ROBANU-260946 format. One line per 5 residues: number of its first residue (from 1); their letters; for each residue y negated, z negated, x of N, C-alpha, C, CB. Coordinates in Angstrom, 2 decimals, decimal comma, always signed. Atoms other than C-alpha are relative to their C-alpha. Glycine has a CB too. Layout:
N
NUM = A = Y:Z:X:Y:Z:X:Y:Z:X:Y:Z:X  ...;
END
This chain:
176
1 = MQPWF = +1,02:-0,34:+0,83:-27,36:-3,49:-2,75:-0,88:-1,10:-0,36:+0,50:+0,57:-1,11  +0,32:+0,96:-0,08:-29,83:-6,21:-2,93:-0,42:+0,49:-1,76:-0,91:-0,47:+1,32  +0,18:-0,26:+1,67:-30,54:-6,83:-7,13:-2,02:-0,35:-0,47:+1,40:-1,57:-1,02  +2,05:+0,52:-0,14:-34,49:-7,01:-8,52:+0,20:-0,90:-0,76:-1,58:+1,07:-0,65  -0,19:+0,50:+0,65:-33,56:-9,62:-10,41:+1,36:-1,45:+0,82:+0,16:+1,12:-1,06;
6 = STYAV = -1,12:+0,87:-0,21:-31,53:-12,83:-9,33:+0,56:-1,43:-0,49:-0,09:-0,12:+1,03  -0,28:+0,98:+2,10:-30,37:-15,29:-12,52:+0,89:-1,43:+1,64:+2,36:+1,57:-2,36  -0,63:+1,01:-0,46:-29,90:-19,00:-10,75:+0,77:-1,08:-0,94:-0,90:-0,55:+0,72  -0,14:+0,36:+1,21:-29,23:-19,96:-14,32:-0,33:+0,51:-1,01:-0,31:-0,80:-0,11  +0,49:-0,17:+1,39:-29,24:-19,21:-17,57:+0,12:-1,11:-0,97:+0,65:+1,06:-0,58;
11 = VLYAG = -0,07:+1,27:+0,80:-30,60:-21,37:-20,13:-0,03:+0,12:-1,65:-1,22:-0,87:+0,46  -0,11:-0,04:+1,48:-29,66:-21,43:-24,06:-1,41:-0,95:-0,60:+1,65:-0,71:-0,48  +0,98:+0,56:+0,30:-32,76:-22,32:-26,60:+0,27:+1,17:-1,40:-1,36:-0,12:+1,16  +0,71:-0,43:+1,49:-33,45:-21,95:-30,32:-0,88:-1,57:-0,97:+1,67:+0,73:-1,19  +0,86:+0,78:+0,82:-36,07:-23,23:-32,10:-0,38:+0,55:-1,77:-1,35:-0,04:+0,95;
16 = TGEHD = -0,10:+0,05:+1,44:-37,87:-22,99:-35,38:-2,15:+0,24:+0,08:+1,03:-1,96:-0,81  +1,48:-0,32:+0,11:-41,85:-21,73:-36,34:-0,35:+0,35:-0,73:-0,54:+0,60:+0,56  +0,53:-1,07:+1,38:-43,96:-20,74:-39,24:-1,40:-0,12:-0,12:+0,64:-0,43:-1,63  +1,20:-0,86:+0,42:-47,14:-19,66:-40,48:-0,84:+0,15:-1,46:+0,46:+1,22:+0,24  +0,15:+0,11:+1,75:-48,81:-18,97:-43,61:-0,24:+0,90:+0,07:-0,87:-0,80:-0,95;
21 = RRPIV = +0,20:-1,19:+0,75:-49,65:-15,70:-43,64:+1,16:+1,33:+1,69:-2,50:+0,28:-0,38  -0,44:-1,27:-0,60:-48,63:-13,81:-40,07:+1,36:-0,49:+0,61:-1,11:+0,67:+1,15  -0,74:+0,05:-0,83:-44,92:-13,30:-38,95:-0,01:-0,38:+1,85:+0,31:+0,99:-0,36  -0,06:-0,25:-2,02:-46,06:-12,64:-35,10:+0,11:-1,81:+0,04:-2,16:+0,98:+1,20  +0,92:+1,41:+0,25:-47,75:-16,85:-35,68:+1,14:-0,49:+0,36:-0,77:-0,57:-1,52;
26 = GFDRA = -1,20:+0,52:+1,01:-44,40:-18,03:-37,25:+1,53:-0,15:+1,82:+0,50:+1,97:-1,91  -1,01:-0,36:-0,80:-42,09:-16,01:-34,14:-0,65:-0,65:+1,23:+0,37:+1,59:+0,03  +0,01:+0,68:-0,92:-44,43:-17,72:-31,51:-0,01:-1,19:-0,38:-0,79:+0,25:+0,73  -0,31:+0,91:+0,00:-44,04:-21,17:-32,58:+1,50:-0,11:+0,33:-0,46:-0,41:-0,95  -0,36:+0,57:-0,19:-40,98:-20,88:-32,78:+1,19:-0,10:+1,88:+0,16:-0,01:-1,28;
31 = LGPIT = -0,11:+0,60:-1,14:-40,42:-20,12:-29,00:-0,29:-0,72:+1,39:+0,24:+0,33:+0,05  +0,19:+1,43:-0,25:-41,43:-23,51:-28,66:+0,20:+0,35:+2,00:+1,50:-1,27:-1,06  -0,51:-0,59:-0,65:-40,49:-23,90:-24,81:-0,39:+0,90:+0,77:+0,57:+0,23:-0,46  +0,02:-0,43:-1,00:-40,71:-21,29:-23,43:-0,71:+1,94:-0,55:+1,64:-0,38:+0,71  +1,42:-0,89:+0,39:-43,75:-19,21:-25,06:-0,98:+0,67:+1,10:-0,99:-0,97:-0,77;
36 = DCNLI = +0,98:-0,57:-1,05:-46,28:-19,03:-21,89:+1,08:+1,23:+0,71:-0,64:-1,41:+1,28  -0,49:-0,60:-0,39:-43,10:-16,97:-21,03:-0,14:+1,98:-0,25:+0,89:-0,76:-0,27  +0,12:-2,00:+0,76:-43,17:-12,42:-21,02:+1,07:-0,11:-0,04:-0,55:+1,68:+0,84  -0,90:+0,38:-0,28:-40,28:-12,27:-21,89:+0,75:+1,54:-0,02:+0,36:-1,19:-0,81  -0,72:-1,56:-0,36:-38,06:-8,88:-20,93:+1,75:-0,01:-0,84:+0,22:+0,17:+2,25;
41 = EVSSI = -1,38:-0,71:+0,46:-35,22:-7,87:-23,50:+1,12:+0,35:+1,20:-0,41:+1,49:-0,73  -1,22:-0,81:-0,49:-32,16:-7,32:-21,58:+1,19:+0,22:-0,53:+0,37:-0,37:+0,97  -1,21:+0,01:+1,56:-28,54:-6,79:-23,03:+0,91:-0,99:+1,05:+1,10:+2,10:-0,77  -0,81:+0,66:+0,12:-25,57:-8,94:-22,69:+1,20:+0,03:+1,23:+0,28:+0,27:-1,21  -0,76:+1,05:-1,19:-23,89:-10,18:-19,78:-0,16:-0,74:+1,18:+0,72:+0,43:+0,46;
46 = VPPSA = +0,02:+0,95:-0,25:-23,75:-13,20:-17,67:+0,27:-0,33:+1,55:+0,64:-0,41:-0,85  -0,58:+0,08:-0,38:-23,66:-13,57:-14,23:+0,65:-0,28:+0,41:-0,07:+0,11:+0,05  -0,52:+0,81:-0,34:-20,78:-14,99:-12,61:-0,15:-1,40:+0,61:+0,39:+0,50:+0,34  +0,63:+1,32:-1,41:-22,82:-17,66:-9,81:-0,77:-0,13:-0,91:-0,74:+0,29:+1,85  +0,46:+0,40:+0,78:-24,45:-18,50:-12,83:-0,16:-1,20:-1,10:+0,12:+0,65:-0,14;
51 = RVCRM = -0,05:+1,48:+0,16:-25,75:-22,47:-13,58:+0,26:+0,55:-1,76:-1,68:-1,16:+0,64  -0,01:-0,89:+2,29:-25,10:-22,08:-17,96:-0,79:-1,78:-0,15:+2,88:+0,40:-1,61  -0,09:+1,21:+0,09:-27,29:-24,57:-19,43:-0,80:-0,09:-1,51:-0,58:-0,77:+1,34  +0,68:+0,36:+1,86:-29,29:-25,65:-23,43:-1,35:-1,23:+0,74:+1,82:-1,30:-1,65  +0,96:+0,34:+0,23:-32,13:-26,64:-23,12:-0,81:-1,65:-1,00:-0,09:+1,14:-0,37;
56 = RRGTP = +0,25:+1,28:+1,15:-33,14:-30,00:-24,87:-1,34:+0,04:-0,99:-0,18:-1,52:+0,89  +0,29:-0,36:+0,84:-34,87:-30,76:-27,91:-0,97:-0,45:+0,34:+0,50:-0,08:-0,95  +0,89:+0,97:+0,01:-38,19:-31,89:-28,08:-0,77:+0,33:+1,30:+0,63:-1,41:-0,10  -0,08:+0,16:-0,70:-38,94:-30,35:-24,93:-1,49:+1,21:-0,03:+1,35:-0,13:+0,49  +1,89:-0,76:-1,12:-42,99:-28,96:-23,39:+0,59:+0,85:-0,57:-0,59:+0,21:+2,14;
61 = RIEAQ = -0,39:-0,95:-0,30:-44,00:-26,22:-23,26:+0,11:+0,58:+1,16:-0,38:+0,45:-0,52  -0,11:-0,81:-1,25:-43,27:-24,45:-19,86:-0,87:+0,99:+0,17:+1,16:+0,56:+0,15  +1,20:-0,34:-0,06:-46,20:-24,10:-17,85:+0,55:+1,62:+0,85:-1,08:-1,30:+0,82  -0,47:-1,57:-0,96:-45,02:-20,58:-16,76:-0,68:+1,46:-0,12:+1,56:+0,45:-0,42  +1,59:-0,37:+0,16:-48,48:-18,51:-16,97:+0,72:+1,08:+0,39:-1,48:-0,66:+0,86;
66 = GFHMP = -0,38:-0,86:+0,38:-46,58:-15,85:-18,02:+1,35:+0,99:+1,30:-1,37:+0,53:-0,45  -0,99:-0,64:-0,65:-44,20:-14,67:-15,66:+0,92:+0,66:-1,21:+0,77:-1,05:+1,00  -0,81:-1,04:+1,17:-41,95:-12,23:-16,46:+2,34:-1,29:+0,59:-0,28:+3,16:+1,05  -1,21:+0,34:+0,03:-38,10:-13,56:-18,19:+0,94:+0,98:-0,55:+0,04:-1,10:-0,60  -1,32:-1,40:+0,97:-35,70:-11,33:-18,73:+1,12:-1,11:-0,68:+1,34:+1,52:+1,59;
71 = TVYIR = -0,91:+1,02:+0,88:-33,57:-13,04:-21,74:+0,00:+1,20:-1,32:-0,90:-1,94:-0,43  -0,20:-0,33:+1,08:-31,81:-12,04:-24,21:-0,55:-0,69:-1,81:+1,20:+0,01:+0,33  +0,49:+1,01:+1,30:-32,93:-13,35:-27,98:+0,10:+0,73:-0,63:-1,24:-0,71:-0,24  +0,46:-1,27:+0,65:-33,02:-11,98:-31,34:-0,72:-2,01:-1,48:+1,99:+1,92:-0,64  +0,79:+0,81:+1,24:-35,58:-14,04:-34,38:+0,36:+0,43:-1,58:-1,70:+0,28:+0,18;
76 = ADATG = -0,67:-0,36:+1,58:-34,33:-13,98:-38,49:-1,44:-0,44:-0,91:+1,77:-1,24:-0,53  +1,20:+0,75:+0,46:-37,39:-14,81:-40,72:-0,15:+0,44:-1,59:-1,43:+0,41:+0,97  -0,21:+0,07:+1,70:-37,15:-16,39:-44,53:-1,77:-0,24:-0,54:+1,29:-1,74:-0,58  +1,01:+0,52:+0,12:-39,88:-16,92:-46,92:-0,02:-0,77:-0,82:-0,76:+0,59:-0,07  +0,18:+0,85:+1,14:-40,17:-19,11:-50,49:+1,59:-0,94:+0,54:-0,06:+1,03:-1,84;
81 = QQHAT = -0,88:+0,75:-0,85:-36,73:-21,02:-50,47:+1,39:+0,46:+0,46:+0,18:-1,12:-0,62  -1,34:-0,66:-1,12:-34,28:-18,67:-48,28:+0,32:-0,57:+1,31:-0,29:+1,49:+0,50  -0,28:+0,18:-0,77:-32,69:-19,80:-45,68:+0,04:+0,99:+1,22:+0,72:-0,46:-0,38  -0,38:-0,68:-0,79:-32,72:-18,18:-42,10:+0,64:-0,54:+1,28:-0,89:+0,66:+0,13  -0,89:+0,75:-1,00:-30,39:-18,32:-39,04:+0,04:+0,87:+0,85:+1,36:-0,47:-0,36;
86 = AGIGI = -0,30:-0,59:-1,62:-30,87:-17,26:-35,31:+0,76:-0,64:+0,95:-1,16:+0,13:+0,77  -0,37:+1,01:-0,95:-27,89:-17,90:-33,29:-0,15:+1,36:+1,80:+2,10:-0,84:-0,63  +0,01:-0,78:-1,10:-27,03:-16,99:-29,57:+1,37:-0,74:+0,89:-1,63:-0,03:+0,77  -1,62:+1,09:-0,71:-23,20:-17,42:-28,02:+0,04:+0,83:+0,64:+1,65:-0,48:-0,76  -0,73:-0,38:-0,96:-21,83:-16,79:-25,28:+1,46:-0,69:+0,52:-0,88:+0,00:+0,88;
91 = GIRPG = -1,15:+0,35:-0,77:-18,71:-16,65:-23,56:+0,31:-0,04:+1,86:+0,84:+0,92:-0,60  +0,33:+0,06:-1,44:-18,20:-18,07:-20,20:+1,17:-0,11:+0,55:-0,90:-1,07:+0,45  -1,33:+0,10:+0,32:-15,30:-17,76:-18,13:-0,41:-0,46:+2,32:+1,20:+1,91:-1,05  -0,43:+0,23:-1,71:-14,60:-19,11:-13,73:-0,10:+0,86:+0,34:+1,20:-0,40:+0,60  -0,01:-1,10:-0,73:-16,23:-17,13:-11,53:-0,03:+1,00:-0,68:+0,88:+0,10:+0,76;
96 = RTGLI = +1,08:-1,30:+0,59:-16,63:-14,00:-13,64:-1,35:+0,28:-0,81:+0,64:+0,64:-0,75  +0,27:-0,09:+0,60:-18,75:-12,21:-15,49:+0,06:-0,77:-1,55:+0,16:+0,73:+0,37  +0,11:+0,11:+1,42:-19,42:-13,76:-18,96:-0,95:+0,73:-1,04:-0,22:-1,18:-0,12  +0,18:-1,38:+1,71:-20,86:-11,65:-22,87:-0,56:-0,84:-0,18:+1,19:+0,70:-1,41  +1,20:+1,05:+0,54:-23,84:-12,98:-24,84:+0,31:+0,93:-1,23:-1,90:-0,14:+0,81;
101 = MPATG = -0,04:-0,64:+1,30:-23,87:-12,06:-28,41:-0,96:-0,90:-1,00:+1,59:+0,10:-0,54  +1,20:+0,65:+0,99:-26,83:-12,88:-30,75:+0,61:+0,94:-1,68:-2,18:+0,66:+0,76  +0,19:+0,02:+1,21:-26,67:-13,25:-34,32:-0,66:-0,05:-0,93:+0,27:-0,36:-0,17  +0,49:+0,54:+1,31:-28,27:-14,16:-37,94:+0,24:-0,51:-1,09:-0,36:+0,47:-0,37  -0,60:+0,85:+0,62:-27,85:-15,29:-40,76:-0,76:-0,24:-1,67:+0,00:-1,22:+1,01;
106 = ASAAG = +0,67:+0,91:+1,09:-28,14:-17,24:-43,89:+0,45:-1,38:+0,62:+0,58:+0,28:-1,72  -0,27:+1,35:-0,68:-26,44:-20,69:-41,85:+0,78:+0,06:+1,14:+0,65:-0,94:-0,86  -0,61:+0,02:-1,00:-25,96:-22,09:-38,85:+1,34:-0,01:-0,07:-0,38:-0,81:+0,59  -1,10:+0,85:+0,36:-22,19:-22,71:-40,47:+0,92:+2,12:+0,61:-0,02:-1,03:-2,35  -0,57:-1,93:+0,51:-21,52:-18,32:-41,13:-0,41:+0,16:+1,71:-1,45:+1,46:-1,73;
111 = VTGDL = +0,17:-0,89:-1,42:-23,81:-17,31:-37,30:+0,76:-0,48:+1,04:-1,44:+0,03:+0,59  -0,86:+0,83:-0,67:-21,47:-19,82:-35,76:+0,94:+1,11:+0,62:+0,71:-1,13:-0,97  -1,34:-0,63:+0,67:-18,46:-18,31:-37,37:-0,29:+2,17:+0,84:-0,23:-0,27:-2,64  -0,16:-1,61:-0,79:-19,40:-14,73:-36,43:-0,21:-0,03:+1,56:-1,28:+1,16:-0,59  -0,71:+0,21:-1,27:-20,20:-15,21:-32,80:+0,93:-0,12:+0,56:-0,13:-0,50:+0,35;
116 = ADMIE = -0,53:+0,47:-0,30:-17,26:-17,00:-32,24:+0,78:+1,54:-0,21:+0,10:-1,31:-0,41  -1,32:-0,98:-0,11:-15,22:-13,96:-33,39:-0,65:+1,39:+0,87:+0,69:+0,52:-1,87  -0,30:-1,18:-1,21:-17,19:-11,25:-31,52:-0,08:-0,25:+1,13:-0,74:+1,05:+0,07  -0,20:+0,22:-1,51:-17,65:-13,17:-28,64:+2,36:-0,19:+0,98:-1,19:-1,98:+0,05  -1,13:+0,07:-0,63:-13,53:-13,54:-28,09:-0,09:+1,58:-0,55:+1,26:-1,23:-0,39;
121 = AGMKD = -0,53:-1,75:+0,18:-13,04:-9,36:-29,88:-0,68:-0,03:+2,14:-1,50:+1,59:-1,94  +0,44:-0,51:-2,39:-15,57:-9,05:-25,88:+0,83:-0,17:+1,10:-1,25:-1,05:+0,96  -0,19:+0,66:-0,43:-14,01:-11,45:-24,50:+1,72:+0,26:+0,63:-0,52:-0,89:-0,78  -1,28:-0,61:-0,04:-10,42:-9,99:-24,94:+0,22:+1,45:+0,56:+0,43:-0,02:-1,28  +0,49:-1,60:-0,20:-11,79:-6,20:-24,81:-0,10:-0,19:+1,68:-1,82:+0,55:-0,95;
126 = RGADD = -0,29:-0,27:-1,74:-12,23:-7,61:-20,57:+1,39:-0,41:+0,23:-1,03:-1,00:+1,13  -2,31:+1,02:-0,81:-8,35:-9,49:-20,31:-0,55:-0,93:+0,39:+1,41:+0,72:+1,82  +0,40:+1,25:-0,22:-10,17:-12,80:-20,91:+0,89:-0,71:-0,35:-1,06:-0,36:-0,50  -1,00:+0,96:+0,51:-7,80:-15,43:-21,51:-0,27:-1,20:+0,03:+1,09:+0,05:+0,55  +0,23:+1,14:-0,62:-9,40:-18,23:-20,38:-1,59:-0,18:+0,21:+0,80:-0,01:+1,26;
131 = WQMHV = +2,02:+0,52:-0,10:-13,27:-19,35:-21,35:-0,28:-0,41:-0,29:-1,11:+0,28:-0,19  +0,98:+0,72:+0,73:-15,65:-21,25:-23,01:-0,93:+0,35:-1,10:-0,66:-0,36:+0,78  +1,15:-0,97:+1,52:-18,10:-20,52:-26,22:-1,16:-1,72:+0,43:+1,26:+0,17:-2,90  +0,95:+0,69:+0,82:-21,07:-22,19:-26,01:-1,36:+0,48:-0,82:-0,36:-0,85:+0,79  +0,54:-0,54:+1,40:-23,80:-21,77:-29,11:-1,69:-0,14:-0,13:+0,76:-0,97:-1,31;
136 = AAATT = +1,74:+0,60:-0,25:-27,61:-21,86:-29,61:-0,03:+0,03:-1,25:-1,40:+0,92:+0,87  +0,59:-0,57:+1,14:-28,56:-21,81:-33,17:-0,87:-0,45:-0,50:+0,60:+0,15:-0,82  +0,84:+0,53:+0,37:-31,54:-22,36:-35,08:-0,59:+0,56:-1,48:-0,75:-0,01:+1,04  +0,30:-0,74:+1,48:-31,88:-22,11:-38,97:-1,47:-0,65:-0,74:+1,51:-0,37:-1,20  +0,81:+0,58:+0,87:-34,94:-22,55:-41,09:+0,54:-0,48:-0,96:-0,82:+0,65:-0,39;
141 = EPIEG = +0,08:+0,49:+0,89:-35,43:-24,46:-43,96:-1,69:-0,48:-0,67:+0,94:-0,88:+0,32  +1,20:-0,32:+0,57:-37,41:-24,05:-46,81:-1,35:-1,60:-0,20:+0,62:+0,74:-1,58  +0,87:+0,76:-0,18:-40,71:-26,35:-46,76:-0,45:+0,41:-1,77:-0,99:+0,29:+1,47  +0,49:-0,64:+1,58:-41,37:-27,58:-50,36:-1,38:+0,11:-0,20:+0,45:-0,91:-1,29  +1,46:-0,40:+0,54:-45,16:-26,74:-51,98:-0,44:+0,76:+0,58:-0,96:-0,82:-0,08;
146 = HPHLV = -0,53:-0,95:-0,94:-44,63:-24,06:-49,15:+0,24:+1,24:-0,66:+1,20:-0,46:+0,65  -1,05:-0,72:-0,09:-43,25:-20,98:-51,01:-0,29:+1,18:+0,38:+0,66:+0,02:-1,01  +0,42:-1,14:-0,88:-45,03:-18,38:-49,08:+0,20:+0,44:+1,30:-0,98:-0,02:+0,05  +0,63:+0,26:-1,81:-45,07:-19,76:-45,44:+1,05:+0,44:+0,35:-0,41:-1,62:+0,84  -1,26:-1,37:-0,40:-43,52:-17,42:-43,39:+0,88:-1,32:+1,51:-1,28:+2,39:+1,08;
151 = RCAVA = -0,78:+0,83:-0,99:-40,72:-19,36:-41,05:+1,02:+0,88:+0,60:+0,68:-1,27:-0,65  -0,93:-1,26:-1,45:-38,93:-18,23:-38,04:+0,83:-0,47:+0,57:-0,74:+0,55:+1,39  -0,54:+0,45:-0,86:-35,91:-18,85:-36,48:+0,73:+0,57:+1,41:+0,58:-0,48:-0,65  -0,17:-0,68:-1,95:-35,40:-17,78:-32,55:+0,89:-0,15:+1,04:-0,96:-0,44:+0,91  -1,27:+0,77:-1,08:-32,24:-18,12:-30,75:-0,51:+0,78:+1,19:+2,03:+0,34:-0,39;
156 = ALCFV = +0,25:+0,05:-1,32:-32,71:-17,31:-26,98:+0,82:-0,74:+1,42:-1,11:-0,45:-0,15  -0,15:-0,11:-1,84:-31,08:-16,88:-23,41:-0,75:+0,98:+1,04:+1,48:+0,41:+0,36  +0,33:-0,23:-1,07:-32,80:-16,99:-20,65:+0,35:+0,15:+1,23:-0,44:-0,41:+0,01  -0,74:+0,96:-1,20:-32,39:-16,13:-17,03:-0,89:+0,51:+1,10:+1,88:+0,28:+0,35  +1,54:+0,51:-0,72:-34,72:-17,99:-14,49:+1,00:+0,25:+1,46:-0,87:-2,15:-0,45;
161 = ELALW = +0,23:-0,29:-1,37:-35,34:-17,27:-10,73:+0,20:-1,29:+0,70:-1,39:+0,61:+0,26  -0,80:+1,15:-0,29:-34,35:-20,06:-8,43:-1,60:-0,59:+0,25:+1,38:+0,05:+1,37  +1,19:+0,25:-0,50:-37,91:-19,41:-7,44:-0,94:-0,96:-1,34:-0,64:+1,59:+0,48  +0,59:+0,81:+1,45:-38,92:-20,90:-11,22:+0,77:-0,93:-0,32:-0,10:+0,81:-1,33  -1,17:+0,62:-0,01:-35,69:-23,05:-11,63:-0,85:-1,90:-0,31:+1,01:+0,46:+1,78;
166 = HLFEP = +0,83:+1,97:-0,11:-38,30:-26,71:-10,74:-0,54:+0,09:-1,42:-1,79:-0,45:+1,49  +1,02:+0,27:+1,14:-40,20:-25,65:-13,96:+0,57:-0,01:-1,63:-1,13:+1,18:+0,13  -0,81:+0,47:+0,44:-36,73:-25,77:-15,97:+0,55:-0,81:+0,46:+0,50:+0,54:-0,26  -1,18:+0,68:-0,99:-34,88:-28,06:-13,94:-0,50:-1,90:-1,30:-0,66:+0,03:+2,76  +0,33:+0,96:+1,22:-36,52:-31,39:-16,39:+0,77:-0,24:-1,18:-1,09:+0,34:-0,54;
171 = HVDTI = -0,20:-0,18:+1,73:-35,51:-30,15:-19,52:+1,12:+0,42:-0,68:-0,85:+0,92:-0,55  -1,39:-0,95:+0,14:-32,08:-28,86:-19,38:+1,25:-0,97:+0,05:+0,17:+1,21:+1,37  -1,31:+0,54:-0,13:-28,58:-30,17:-19,48:+0,22:+1,36:+0,54:+0,89:-0,63:-1,33  -0,51:-0,59:-0,94:-26,27:-28,37:-17,22:+1,97:+0,49:-1,02:-0,15:-1,31:+1,60  -1,00:-0,20:+0,95:-22,87:-26,82:-19,75:+1,06:+0,08:-0,27:-0,03:+0,50:-0,31;
176 = G = -0,62:-1,21:-0,71:-21,25:-24,96:-17,41:-0,44:+0,81:+1,31:+0,00:+0,92:-0,92;
END
């Protein structure tokens, strides 16, 4: 059977964005380097042969020209003095499928703890005892003098085909 999409790599990304009135604009800005992709929301499994990477901070917008990008993503919005954190965690085991979990909360520490608990349970359910966890999380920070500013945190795991890898490769570090 031929898959509809062949994943070469998965790329973790997290970022924040803001706008004075519109949450969707804050979300678009939080997407940062992947904002020119048409994100197709998928569920929670990393293919066993996928390279696992993390997007470098400060990566410019990737010129994806609207290509479809299967992605697991989550967002968290905040206003005023609130903090919002969005995180994606993955559990990876060599040569086997991996597990992806999203979470939101008020702090990076809380979200990372929740992700660790969920991934541990999911990996245990799969009979895995030899696995590694990787997390990407972003937290919004209140901005002094802007109490009504809408801030958005986004965490994503993008599934990248070999045909698009050349767009991502200069901007990622391999972590697994």
